[in-house]
N, C-alpha and C positions, 0 to 999 in steps of 0.2 A: 242435271239434264231437264230444260222443262218440252213437255210435246209442244205440239204449232200453235193449240188449239188457245194454252194457256199462252205462248205468246203473242197469238190475236190480242187474247185480251188484254195485254200490258201495253199493246203498240193503240189501242183502243183508248186506254186511258188519259186523257187531256185533256184541255178547257176550250174551248172556239167563244170567241167573245165576234157580236157579227158589227160590233160597234167599236174592232181594233181597224185600222186601213185592211183594204186588199192587198196594197202592195207589201205592206207587212208580213202578211203571210204567205204572199210570191217571195220574199226572201228567204220567209222559216223556210219553204218548198226548195229552193237552193238548199240552203244549208244543211237539208233533213236530206236529202240527196249524197251531199259532200260527207256528211257523216257517216249515212250508212256505205259507200265506195271505201269509206276509210277503213272502218271493221272490218269487211268483206276481205279487203285485199290484208290486214295483219293476220285475218284467220278468226277472227269473232262470227262465227256465223250467224247465229241466235242473235248478235246485236244486231249485224247488218239487216235481216230476216223483220225485225221489230222496227227499224228506222223503216226501208222501202214499205209496209203495210201501215205507217202512219203517216208517212205522204201520198200513198194511195187514200188513205180514209180522206184525210186532208181534199186532195185535189178533185175526187171524186163524192164525197157525200156531205162534206162540210160547205168548200170554198162556193158549191151552185148555189147556197142559203147563201152568202154573202149578200147585202143590198147593192155594195155597187156593180157587185157581178151579174146579180141574177138576171133572168131573159125581164122578167117583168116590173124590170130595174122604171120608172118610171121621170120624165122631168127634163134636165138639161143633165147630160153625161160631164160628171166632174173628172173621171181617170179614166180614158178612152185606150188609154196606153195599159191600165192593167190589166183590162180585160181580152187586148189581144194577146197579152203574154201568157193570159190563163188559158183563152182558148189556143197559145200554140202549146202549152204543157199537156193539156188534154191531145190533141191532134199527132203531137213526135212524141213526146216522152212516155205520159203515161200507159200507151199499148207495149215497150220496150219495158219498162218497169214490171207488169205484167208477167211478162215473160222468163225475168229473172224471179221475180217471187215464186214462182212458179216451180222454176229450176230450185231457186233454195228450199223449197217447200218440200218437195220429194226429195231433195238430199238429207234434209233436217228430222223428215218421217224415218228415213232409213237408219239415221244414227243414232235415234233415239229408240227404233226400235231394238237395233244389236245394243243398245245400252240396258234394256226391259230384260233382254234373254241373256245376259254376261249379271247382273245384276238376281234370277231366277236362278242361272245355274250356280251362283256361287254361294245362297242363301245353305245354310245348314240343313240337314238332311234329316233324316227322325233321327231321336237319341235311340241308343241301345239300351234294352230293357235293363234295368238293375240286376245285379246278380242276387236269388235269394237268400244264398249265405251271407252271412257277415263275416267278417275277415275278425277274428275272435284276439285280441291286442292285449298278448301277458304281462302283467305288472312284474315289478322288483318284488322280491319279496321281502324289503327295507321298505315296502309302501303301507302304512297303516289307514286302510279308509275309514275306520272309526274319528281319528283324528281328525281327516282330509272334511268331513262331511260335517263335524265339530267347527271349525275354519268358516266353512262355508255358511254357515246358518249362524256365526258368529258377524260373519260381514251385511250378511241379508238382514240383520236386526240393526246396525249401525248405519242403514239403506244404501252400505257398497259406494259411497262416491264421498264428493266430498259440498255433501249442501247443509249451506249454513254454516256462519262461526265464522271465522277468521283464518281464508281459502286456504296459503301456506302453511301456519300457523297449528291450525288444526289437521289437515295435510297430516303433517311431520311425525304430528302427536300419535295418528291413529296410526300410522306405517309403522309406528317404532312398536306399539302394542300390540303387532296381529301377527301371526306367528301363521306364514304357508305351507304349504300340506309338502311333503316332498313329492318332486313331480317324479317321471317314468327317466330312466338312464335310459339310452340307445346303444344297445351295444352289435353294430354295425361298421365290420370293421372299414366299409368306405366312408365310412366319419372319419373314424380313425386317421385315415392318411391327409386330411385336411388339419 
């Protein structure tokens, strides 16, 4: 889950090209609204929030600088209809979308805070201190420590792995020459029942 700040940064992450006709950007505004409403209806609140913010950014920050829509445009008005559509967006739709976006923002901030609290609660607490006394393991009487140490030393002197040589053949030859130490046997009745 992302914070509203991260979602706002994602909404502002798009390219605006003033050479693209204003009519195309106005169609993009309509598409952004449709996608935002569809995301909202399907329960994807984060996606809806990003699309609404992108719509608002495009309408209020980027489009006013577009050469076809700017107030300082001089000369013959190439597309007066596009400018009228844009002004209508600013008057009617932008205020409504601002209210929707603010409501979504408060809802997302609440759920983000709840998510953070849940994560904080589920994080493991401090671990208990290790026991001062180590459990003593009793080895069987048949265990020969000297034999075990010799086997370990032999393994270490040979590199302990299958380095060099013909991988499988070398491994088979070495494993037939090795003597493994006798491991301790578990004498617990619970293991005997399996």
